[in-house]
C-alpha positions in Angstrom: 154.6 63.7 107.0 156.4 65.5 104.6 157.4 62.9 102.6 159.4 65.0 99.8 160.4 68.5 100.7 163.4 69.7 99.6 163.3 73.0 102.2 162.0 72.9 105.6 158.9 75.5 104.1 156.9 73.7 102.5 157.2 74.4 98.1 154.5 74.0 95.9 154.8 70.2 94.3 155.2 69.2 97.9 154.1 65.9 98.7 152.2 66.0 101.6 150.6 63.4 104.1 148.0 63.7 106.6 144.8 62.5 108.2 142.4 63.3 105.0 145.1 61.6 103.1 148.1 62.6 100.3 147.4 66.2 99.3 150.4 68.2 97.1 151.1 72.2 97.8 150.2 74.5 95.1 147.4 74.0 92.9 148.5 71.6 90.7 145.2 69.5 88.7 147.8 66.6 87.5 148.9 65.2 90.9 146.7 64.1 93.5 143.6 66.0 95.9 142.0 64.6 98.2 139.5 67.4 98.1 138.2 65.6 94.8 133.9 64.7 95.0 132.0 63.1 92.9 128.9 64.2 90.5 127.1 61.7 88.5 128.5 63.1 85.3 132.6 61.5 87.2 130.6 58.8 87.7 129.0 57.8 84.4 132.5 59.3 83.2 134.1 56.7 85.6 132.1 53.4 84.4 132.5 54.5 80.6 136.0 54.2 81.1 136.4 51.6 83.3 134.7 49.2 80.7 136.1 50.9 77.4 139.6 49.9 79.7 138.3 46.8 79.7 136.9 46.5 76.0 140.2 47.0 74.8 142.6 45.0 77.0 140.6 41.8 76.5 139.9 42.4 73.0 143.8 43.3 72.7 144.7 40.5 74.6 142.3 37.8 73.0 142.9 38.6 69.4 146.9 38.1 70.5 145.7 34.8 71.9 143.5 34.0 68.7 147.1 34.9 66.8 149.4 32.7 68.8 147.0 29.6 70.1 144.4 29.7 67.8 145.3 30.1 64.6 144.5 33.1 63.3 146.5 35.5 61.1 149.9 36.9 62.8 148.4 40.2 61.7 145.3 40.1 64.6 148.6 39.5 67.2 150.2 43.0 66.3 146.2 44.5 65.4 146.0 43.0 69.5 149.1 44.8 70.4 148.5 47.8 69.4 145.3 47.7 70.9 146.6 47.0 74.4 148.8 49.6 73.8 146.4 52.4 73.0 144.3 50.4 76.7 147.6 51.9 78.0 146.6 54.9 78.5 142.8 55.6 79.3 142.4 55.1 83.1 144.2 57.6 82.8 141.7 60.1 81.3 140.2 58.8 85.0 138.9 61.4 87.7 140.6 60.7 89.9 144.1 60.9 90.6 144.4 57.6 92.9 146.3 55.4 90.1 146.4 52.1 92.7 142.6 52.7 93.4 141.9 52.6 89.2 143.8 50.0 88.3 142.2 48.1 91.6 139.0 48.7 91.1 139.1 48.1 86.4 140.7 44.0 88.4 136.5 44.7 89.7 135.3 45.0 86.0 137.8 43.2 84.4 136.7 40.2 86.1 133.0 40.8 84.9 134.2 41.5 81.7 136.1 38.7 80.9 133.1 36.4 81.9 131.5 38.3 79.5 133.8 38.4 76.3 134.5 34.6 76.7 129.8 34.3 76.6 130.0 35.9 73.2 133.2 35.3 71.8 133.3 32.0 73.0 130.4 30.2 73.7 131.7 30.0 77.7 128.6 30.4 79.7 130.1 31.1 82.7 128.9 28.5 85.7 127.6 29.6 89.1 131.4 30.2 90.1 131.9 32.2 87.8 128.3 34.4 88.6 129.1 34.0 92.4 132.9 35.7 92.2 132.2 38.3 89.5 129.8 39.7 91.6 132.1 39.4 94.9 134.9 41.2 92.2 132.3 43.8 90.8 130.6 44.4 94.3 133.8 45.4 96.3 135.3 47.2 93.0 132.2 49.6 93.5 133.2 50.0 97.7 137.3 50.4 97.1 135.8 53.6 94.5 133.4 55.1 96.0 134.0 54.5 99.9 133.6 57.8 101.3 137.3 59.4 102.2 
């Protein structure tokens, strides 16, 4: 199935969906490619980027929250907003090119990190439901990320 094709002949940049998954004709490293392979380095890089993104998003969001609802200084909201802008670029550093999957997997990390942030910063200790739900979310996220394709 060809989703975008200007002529009847495949040209570089044409998007194709086949049984192996989406790919793009040509050798552009910035487009979807079903030939991606996990290595120890890319696994650690990916997990590190998920953790960095989580800290940036939760930290930035917490600073805005603290300014608006927690009676902190106005500049907390400004700094928090800048951190959130920085956060928006972190997922682009992921070694895979599947936007939807990267964000879906990040959701599992975000849930766990949100509970840990709340516990460490605000003293809100997670209860059993939080631990079970967070574990299910993270397990699902890991399955999404590393499932053989």
